N, C-alpha and C positions, 0 to 999 in steps of 0.2 A: 440277257439282264432281265429281269424281272421289271414289271411297271410299276411296281405297288413297295410299298414300303408300310411295316409295320409300327405305330405307334401312342401312343396313349390309347392303348388296347382296341385301336381301329386302326383299321384299313385305309392307304392311301392311295390314291394312284399317282406315278412321277408325272404326269401331264400340263405340258408348259399351257398359254392360253390358246396358241393356235391349235397345240394338239387334240387338247380337251375339245376344240370346234371342229376338228375334221370326226372325231369320234361319234358327235353330239349332230352333225351331218349327215354323216351314213347311218345311223340312228334314224334320223327323221326323211332322209329322202325311202329308205328301200329297208326298213325295218317294221315290226307289226306292231299293231295295238293290246302291245302287252305291258303298257307303259315301266318305262325304265325310268328309273327314278333317282335324281342328282342332290349331293346334301354339297356342303362346302365349309367346313369347319373353322372355326378363329377359335380365341379366347375361350370366348363363355362356353361356346359347345362343348370344349375340353374339359371345363370345372363342371357343365351340366352332365357330363356322361357319366361322372363319376358314381351319381346321386339318383339319376331316370330309369331304369332297367328299359321304360318304355323306349324313351329316348335311344337307348342304343340300340335295342333290338331295328330299328327304323336304321341308325349308321351297316348295322350287322347287314341288311338285305337290298340298302343300296346298290344302284347297276355302276353311278359314279361317285367317289369321294376326292373333291380337289380342294386344297386348303386355302383359306379366303385371308388368312390373318397371316399378315407377316411375321407376329413369333412362331408362330405354327413351322416355317419357314426357317425361319434362324435356327429355332429345336431342331430340327431335322437337322441344319447341316451342321451341328457342332455333336450330332448324335450321334455323324458319320453316315446318314441315312438321306445327300443332298435331297430337297425337292427343289423341282427348274425354278419356280416363280409362284406367287399367289396366282391365284384361276377366283377373285373376286367374282360373287354372282353379279351384282351390280357392272361389271363391267361382260360378266360373259353371256351376258342378253343381250345388250345394244349387240358384243359383236359377231352374236348369231347371226341377227336382226341385219346385220353390214355386210356379213358374209354371201346370205341367201339375195340381197338385193344387188350385191356384183355380181354374182351367177347369174342374176337374172330367173333365179328360181322361186317357184310361190310356194309360202307358208303359211300356214292358219294357225291362229293362236286362242287361246283362250285367257282372260287375266282371273284371278281368284284371290280378293282380298285385296288391302285398302278399306280408306271411310269410305262410304257413298258420293260419288262426284269423280272420285279420283281418275277410278281408270277410266270412265267416259275421257277426259280429258290426253289421259295415255294413252288411250286407243287413236286419237287425234292427232296429237304427237307422231306418235307410230308412224300412222295414215303419209305423213306429212313427209319424214326422214328417209322410210322405207316402204316406196311405194310396192311391193311385192310383199309384204307383210301383211298378212290380209288378221283385222281383230275379229274373229266369228266369237266371243261372248265375253261379257263381264260380270261379275258379282259380286258384292261385298256379303257379306255373309253377317247374320247377325251375331251381336256377344254372346258367347255361352252354345252356340252353333255343333261345337263338337259335341255337347255331351247329348244334344237329340238324333236318335237312329234315324228319324224319321226327316226329318232335315236334309243329314248328310246324304241319305238315298236319293233326296231331291236335285245336291249339287251335281252327284254323282251324274245322274240322268238326263241333267242341261248337257255338263260337258260332254258326253254320248249323244247328245243329239246337236251339237253343235260342232260334230265332229272337222274339232282338231288337231292336227299334230303334235303342238304342243303345251301344255300347260303351266303357266308360269305362275305359281303360289308365290302370296306373298301375307302371309299370316304370323311372320315370327316364331322365330325358335322358341320352346320345342313342339309346339303343337303345330306348324306343317309339317314337319317330320316325320310326327307321329300320327297326322291326320293322314298322310301320303299313304303310310306303310298299310296301316290299317283298312285302306280304300283304294290299294290300286288296283285288285280283280276289278272293280267296276267302275275302271278310269279307262274307256278304249284310247287313248292315244299312246301317242309313239314313247315320248317321255314327255316329263315333269321337272320342273327344277324350283326346287327350294328356295328361294333366292329374296328374303325380307323383304324390306323398306325397295328393293328395285321399280317396284313398281308405283309409289310416290315420289322414287329420282325420273322416272321415265314423266312422268305428270310433268316434273317440275316442282314438285307442292316441298321435296324438302332438296334442299341444293347440296349438292356433294362438294368433298372437298376439293380444294383448290389441286392440278397435276402437281404440282414440287409435294404437298402433301400426302399424297397417295403415291407419292414414288421413294419417299422416304419412309413411308412406315408409322405416318401422324395420320391419318385418316380418324382412326378412333378418337384424338383428341377434339378434332375439328364435329366430328357426331355427338361429344361429350357438352359440348359450347354450347348445341345446338336446340340439345333436348335434353337440359342436368338432371330437371328430377328424377328423368325416367332412366338415365343411363349412372349418374356420378356414384351410387351404389354399386350397383351392379360393376363395376370397372373397379372400384374399391375392393370387390371379394375378388373378381379375378385377380387382381395383383398380389391376393394374397395366397391365394391356392395354386394360381398355374405354377409360380415357383416351386412349390414341392413336390409339384406332378412331375417338371422337367428333375427336379434332383430323384424321383423312385425312376426314372425313364436309365438315368444316369448310373445309377448306383446295378440297373440293372443289363448295362451295357459292360 
């Protein structure tokens, strides 16, 4: 049985959380520094992929694609392509840390993203919770940095000098995916994770939804209420377009 499905024009891996971590642990322990990067599609990603060729290219070149959004998993089940569960980036990162901590394996990570000062707080929390995980680099890039090739080269050089195994990228979609696809050949890390607000969550800068909301697929509502100016319009657009894309997939079936 194939470990992938095709849906919404992208290939998605049929990994559970533990299955994804098993693969990532193997890459991190035994892989080369060839920057295998991971993307996590949710409803907003599916909508953006329709109109952003660079974003689609980043998805096509990703080493692992695991479903972040509950609606994406539900759609897969209705279409007869059932994904086992959601694998949100905000849960994937701490679960990787926990795996390495439990097995007493060292892990060197670089935090790229979030506002100035947030990465330092996240690093302190990581050190207190997972002593085997060493934060070897922190960078909050300037706004619009992705348009400056020299600045991007300096970021890649900083990551290279830190000798990190894992690059945690929290720049938001589609910027983080497009950026890592473009610069992966200059990033000598084993794995890069495109995980949005995860650095903020690790710092406690943004509160996670209560567990019951995460388990029932309502984390989007918690996030929208926490950041209404940024997210209400986005979710409203997604709520209109995503059902159309689902119907298109259904008609293909």
